[in-house]
Each structure stands twice: as C-alpha cells, then as structure tokens.
C-alpha positions in Angstrom: 87.1 99.1 86.2 84.1 100.1 88.0 84.9 102.7 91.2 82.4 103.0 94.1 85.0 104.5 96.5 83.8 108.2 96.8 80.8 106.5 98.5 83.5 105.4 101.4 84.9 108.4 101.6 82.8 111.5 101.0 82.4 112.3 104.8 86.5 113.1 104.4 87.9 116.4 104.4 90.4 115.6 102.2 90.2 112.7 99.7 91.7 109.9 101.0 94.1 108.0 98.4 94.3 104.2 99.9 97.2 102.3 98.9 97.2 99.7 101.5 95.3 96.6 100.0 97.7 94.3 100.9 96.9 94.9 104.3 92.8 95.1 103.6 91.0 95.8 100.5 89.2 99.4 100.4 86.7 100.0 99.5 84.4 97.1 99.6 82.3 96.7 96.4 78.5 97.4 96.2 77.9 93.5 96.3 79.8 92.9 99.5 77.9 95.7 101.1 74.3 94.1 99.8 75.1 90.7 100.8 75.9 91.9 104.7 72.6 93.3 104.7 71.1 90.7 103.1 72.4 88.0 105.8 71.3 90.4 108.6 68.2 90.8 107.5 67.1 87.3 106.5 69.4 84.3 107.8 69.8 85.3 111.3 69.6 81.6 112.7 72.6 79.4 113.8 73.4 77.0 111.4 73.0 73.5 112.0 71.8 74.2 115.5 68.4 73.6 115.0 65.5 71.6 113.4 63.1 74.7 112.8 62.7 76.3 109.2 64.9 79.5 110.3 67.8 77.8 111.2 67.7 75.2 108.6 67.4 78.1 105.9 70.6 79.7 107.6 72.3 76.8 107.0 71.3 76.1 103.3 72.9 79.9 102.9 75.9 78.8 104.2 75.9 75.7 102.3 75.1 77.5 99.0 77.8 80.2 99.6 80.3 77.5 100.1 79.4 76.1 96.7 79.6 79.2 94.9 83.1 80.2 96.7 84.8 76.9 96.1 83.7 77.1 92.6 85.4 80.2 92.1 88.3 78.9 93.7 88.3 75.7 91.9 87.8 73.6 94.7 86.1 70.3 94.5 84.5 68.9 96.1 83.4 71.9 97.8 83.1 70.6 101.2 86.7 70.5 101.5 86.5 74.3 101.5 86.6 75.5 105.5 85.3 79.0 106.6 88.1 80.1 109.4 88.8 83.5 110.8 91.3 84.0 108.3 94.4 82.9 106.7 96.3 82.6 109.8 94.0 80.2 111.6 93.9 78.2 108.3 97.8 77.9 109.0 97.9 77.1 112.3 95.5 74.3 111.5 97.4 72.8 109.1 101.2 73.2 110.8 100.4 72.2 114.1 98.4 69.4 113.3 99.9 67.5 109.9 103.7 66.6 111.4 105.0 64.6 113.8 108.2 65.1 116.2 111.1 64.3 114.4 110.0 65.0 110.9 110.9 67.8 108.6 109.4 71.0 106.9 110.8 73.4 104.0 110.2 77.0 104.0 110.5 80.1 102.0 112.1 83.5 102.5 109.2 85.1 101.6 106.9 83.7 104.4 104.3 86.1 106.3 104.4 85.3 110.2 100.9 83.9 109.8 103.2 80.8 108.6 106.5 81.9 109.7 105.6 82.0 113.5 103.9 78.7 113.4 107.0 77.1 111.7 109.2 78.8 114.4 107.0 77.1 117.3 106.8 73.9 115.4 110.8 73.8 116.3 110.3 73.8 119.8 107.8 70.7 119.4 110.4 68.8 117.7 109.9 69.2 114.3 113.2 70.1 112.1 113.0 73.3 109.6 114.9 74.4 106.7 114.5 77.7 104.9 114.7 78.3 101.3 116.5 81.2 100.2 114.5 83.3 97.5 116.4 84.5 94.4 113.3 85.4 92.2 114.8 82.9 89.6 112.2 79.9 89.0 115.0 77.2 88.3 117.6 78.4 91.0 114.3 78.4 93.7 113.4 74.8 92.3 117.2 73.6 93.0 117.3 75.4 96.3 113.9 73.5 97.3 115.6 69.8 96.1 119.0 70.9 97.8 116.9 70.6 101.1 115.0 67.5 101.0 115.7 64.9 103.1 114.4 61.4 104.1 112.3 62.8 106.8 110.8 65.8 104.7 107.1 65.7 105.3 105.9 69.5 104.0 106.5 72.3 101.8 105.3 75.5 103.1 105.2 78.2 100.7 104.2 82.0 100.4 102.5 82.0 97.1 102.8 85.5 96.6 104.9 88.1 98.7 103.1 91.1 100.6 106.1 92.4 100.8 108.1 92.7 97.7 105.2 91.4 95.4 107.2 88.2 93.8 104.7 85.0 92.9 106.7 81.8 93.5 106.4 79.1 91.0 103.8 77.0 92.6 103.0 74.6 90.0 106.5 73.4 89.6 106.9 73.6 93.6 104.0 71.0 93.9 105.3 68.7 91.1 108.6 68.7 92.9 106.9 67.8 96.3 104.9 65.0 94.5 108.2 63.4 93.3 109.4 62.8 96.6 105.9 62.1 97.8 105.9 65.3 100.5 102.9 67.2 101.1 102.3 71.1 100.0 100.8 73.9 101.8 100.6 77.1 100.1 99.5 80.7 101.6 97.5 82.0 99.0 96.4 85.3 101.1 98.0 87.7 98.5 97.2 85.7 95.3 93.5 84.5 95.7 91.3 87.1 94.0 94.2 88.4 91.5 95.7 85.2 90.0 93.7 82.4 88.3 94.7 79.0 90.0 93.0 75.6 89.8 93.4 74.6 93.4 91.9 71.0 93.2 93.7 70.3 90.0 96.9 71.7 91.1 97.5 69.0 93.3 97.9 71.0 96.7 97.1 69.2 99.9 96.6 72.4 101.8 95.8 76.2 100.9 94.8 79.0 103.4 93.1 82.3 102.0 92.2 85.8 103.6 88.7 86.9 102.8 89.7 90.5 103.2 92.1 91.5 100.8 91.7 90.4 97.0 88.6 88.7 97.7 87.3 92.0 98.6 85.0 90.5 101.9 85.3 91.9 105.2 87.9 90.9 108.0 87.5 88.3 110.3 86.8 85.7 107.3 89.6 83.4 105.6 89.1 80.0 104.1 90.9 76.8 104.4 91.3 74.2 101.4 92.4 70.4 102.9 92.8 68.0 99.8 92.0 64.9 102.4 91.0 65.7 106.3 93.0 62.3 107.2 95.9 64.5 106.9 95.1 67.0 109.6 93.2 67.0 113.1 90.7 70.1 114.1 93.1 72.8 116.1 89.6 74.2 117.9 87.4 71.4 119.7 83.6 72.1 120.1 80.1 71.7 118.8 79.7 71.1 115.4 75.7 71.1 114.9 76.2 67.2 114.2 77.4 64.0 116.1 76.9 65.7 119.3 76.8 62.7 121.3 80.5 62.2 120.6 83.0 63.7 122.9 85.8 63.4 120.8 86.0 66.1 118.1 85.1 64.4 114.8 87.3 64.7 111.8 84.7 65.2 109.2 84.4 68.0 106.7 83.3 70.6 107.0 81.5 70.4 110.3 84.4 68.9 112.2 86.9 72.0 111.3 84.5 74.6 112.0 83.5 74.3 115.9 81.6 76.8 117.4 79.5 79.7 115.3 80.8 80.6 112.2 81.1 84.2 110.9 78.2 84.3 108.5 78.0 88.3 108.1 81.8 87.7 107.0 80.8 84.8 105.0 77.8 86.8 103.2 80.7 89.8 102.7 83.1 87.4 101.2 80.2 85.7 99.0 79.1 89.4 97.8 83.0 90.1 97.2 83.4 86.9 95.1 80.2 88.0 93.1 81.8 91.1 92.3 85.2 89.5 91.0 82.9 87.1 88.9 81.2 90.4 87.2 84.3 92.3 86.5 86.7 89.0 85.8 89.8 88.3 87.3 91.5 89.2 84.0 90.4 92.5 84.0 90.9 93.3 88.1 94.5 91.9 87.1 95.1 94.2 84.0 94.1 97.3 85.8 96.1 96.4 88.9 99.4 95.5 87.0 98.9 98.7 84.8 98.9 100.7 88.2 101.7 99.0 89.2 103.7 99.3 86.0 102.9 102.9 86.2 104.1 103.5 89.6 107.2 101.6 89.0 107.9 103.6 86.0 107.7 106.9 87.8 109.8 105.7 90.8 112.7 104.9 88.4 112.7 108.7 87.5 113.7 109.5 91.1 117.1 109.0 92.2 116.5 109.1 96.0 114.1 106.3 95.5 115.1 102.7 96.4 113.0 99.8 94.9 113.2 96.7 96.3 112.2 93.8 93.9 112.7 90.1 93.4 111.7 88.1 90.3 110.3 89.3 86.9 108.0 91.9 86.9 105.6 90.3 84.9 105.0 87.7 87.8 104.7 90.1 90.6 101.6 91.2 92.7 100.6 95.1 92.5 102.6 95.5 95.7 105.7 97.8 95.8 108.2 98.1 98.8 110.5 101.4 98.8 112.7 103.4 100.8 113.8 107.1 100.2 117.6 107.6 101.3 117.8 109.3 104.6 114.3 109.1 105.7 113.1 106.4 108.0 110.2 104.2 106.6 107.6 105.8 109.3 108.5 109.2 108.2 108.1 108.6 104.7 104.6 107.6 105.5 103.8 110.0 107.6 104.6 112.7 105.0 102.7 111.0 102.6 99.3 111.5 104.7 100.2 114.8 105.5 100.8 116.2 102.2 98.1 114.1 100.2 96.2 111.8 102.9 98.0 109.1 101.1 97.7 105.6 102.9 100.6 103.1 102.9 102.0 100.8 105.4 105.6 101.2 106.6 107.7 99.1 108.7 108.3 95.0 108.4 104.4 94.1 107.3 104.5 91.2 109.5 107.1 89.4 107.3 110.6 89.6 109.0 111.6 86.6 106.7 110.5 88.9 103.6 112.5 91.6 104.9 115.4 89.4 105.7 115.6 88.5 101.9 115.9 92.0 100.8 118.0 93.3 103.1 115.7 95.6 105.1 115.2 93.6 108.6 116.3 97.0 110.1 113.8 99.5 109.4 111.5 97.8 106.9 110.1 99.2 103.8 107.4 101.8 102.4 105.0 99.8 100.9 102.5 100.5 98.0 99.8 97.9 97.3 97.4 98.9 95.0 93.7 97.7 94.3 91.1 97.4 91.9 89.2 100.8 92.8 92.6 103.0 92.5 93.6 104.8 89.5 96.2 106.3 87.5 95.3 110.0 88.9 95.9 108.4 92.2 99.4 106.9 91.4 100.6 110.2 89.8 99.5 111.8 93.1 101.9 109.7 94.9 104.6 110.2 92.5 104.4 113.6 92.8 104.6 113.7 96.5 107.6 111.3 96.5 109.6 113.6 94.0 109.6 116.2 96.3 111.0 113.9 99.7 114.8 114.2 99.0 
C-alpha cells in the first residue's frame, strides 16, 4: 500500500508505530490534507446563509461533497446522507426520536457506548429493551434475534463491526429477518465503513451512522447519518437551517432540517479527501492489506503461550482489530511497556464498549487492543510481536 506516514513522524526522536486505528486512523492521507487546505483557501462562506457568490459556491461545494461521499457509500438519494459531528450524534438522533413509550428494541452484545448509552437512557423513558448475546455463529445469532421479537418490537440496533473483537455481524440476514416482521434496522457502521463494501440503499437499512475519522480517513469531528425516510425520525437539534426561516418549528426535511447550525466544512473536506484516497486505492486492496497484517499478527500471537487472544466469529469475517491480554499483567501495564520499549501506540481498557467486554468476559479490566490501518506494515507487526514475546 502507499505510505505517507513518514511525513507525520519525522519530528519524533523515536519512530512511532501506531496501532490504534479503531480509535481514529493515523496518519491521514495526503488527499485529506490537500482538501482541508482547499476548503480553507476557497470555501469560507457559510453554506445556505447568503445569496452572494461566495456563500453559494460554498453551498455548492458541500452539496457536491455529499454527492461524492454518498456515491462511495452507495447511498441513494444522496440528500438522505446527513453530515453530523460523528457516529455518536447520528446514533442519538435515531435512538431518541424513532421510538415511543411502550415500544421495544433489540440491541446486541457488541454495542459501543455510542449506541449502548442511548439505549440505556431510553429505558428510563419507557422503552423496553432486550440484548442479543453474540456467539459468532451466524445462524445462532439470527435465531437469538428472532427469539426476542415481541408484538411491540420496533427497532433492531446492530453494531456492524466490533471495535473490541472485530466480529462483523451478519447485517444482510438481520435486515431480512427484521423486514419479515416489519421492524426497523439501525446499523452502527463506525468501524466497517471504509473497510467493507456495503450497498446501504439496496440493503433495506433504515438508518446507519458512520464515523468520518476512522477507516473513511477524515479528521475528527465529522460523521454521517443515513436516513431512509425522514418521517421515521425527528431532528435532535433545533436551530437555523438556512432555509424555511419563517418557520419557528424545525422543518423535517432532508438534509437541512437535520443539520441545524453551521456544519463542520473543514471536516467535510477532510472526509471527501479521505474518500478520494480510498477510491484510488480501492477498498479491496485496503481490506487485503489490513487483513494480511491481522493474520500475520494472530499467527505470531499463537506462538506466545502467555498471550490470551479474544476472538468471536470466524477469522475471514473479522475487522483488523485484535484484543489480547498477557497473563499476570494489567492491560494498561502492557500498553505502557509497548510504548516504552518501541513507541508502539495501542489502546488499553474497555474501549468505550462495556457490552462487548461482557461478551468476551473481560469487563473487569478490559483488554490491550491492536487495530491496524492502511499505513501499517509487516515490519511494524513484527516489532510488536517481538516486544510482546519478552513480556512474561
């Protein structure tokens, strides 16, 4: 794969090995950097907030960016793709507006707090909830979903890919099951967008949230929300939309009614640049590279008897995410040793996903998580394995 990582690390006294791409991808591709500079130089107007040319040009830039990003994600019509501050905002919009008191939702044992905490809040608002245990076997998990369906079940909440153990849930089959019962489906695609191909519009999904700063290669503070039909939800934030300004009630129209206030135009630019990088590389090539690194890492780990690996599901369906622990060591201590010995950056703890840790039995202290990205190399993986081999 193309590598530009050296330009980000040249000022370090020791070369940094970054294995925390599930938190945020790093480094960002040159295309993302260039598009940020392009926005800063040429598109400083406020989209939708002026009839003069500068504002109109900025509005057009944002509309064109939405079209290009929507095309990459297979979202149609493109105005059903909303810019948010991140996947968390999108999850809150959906979960806090599409259900009524007395209705029931089903969520999974892989959820991140971006969905898990809104679900918990909904319980206090009179929404009934049930959790599907995750086995990693498609047929078993589908039967577990179906067994929990009630007459008042309104929504499935599905973490498409776990940020803790990398399991990719069988989303097409879950959607098909939901449609048989007239149930809506919301997918958290924060980890899978930019890694897996998925035709959002054709899939039958009702809602999906995306993180712009992970595998989509944008900067922090930008995300996306797909809404199949705006009648299914309500805006979470009320305010200026740049149109229909006479109305004191928030207009429920796509996209402006769900994008109150001034959007993060620089974030949009970075996301557009990230998508252009991925299109040039192709998702297939990115996926092959990151899966090869994961396979190499797992093979090396299995040679280390002191290492405990936490896996759910079959290896071929997993994301480039590996959680492990070393016997007699706290996760935080292992992470500190990795940084001390080789400037390796990993995340230790619960990774904002306590439900996922319940699933793998690591709720007490969490795990050490390695998550690989497009700019990582086999040599970096081998360094990490070498350091782990001497922590006993």
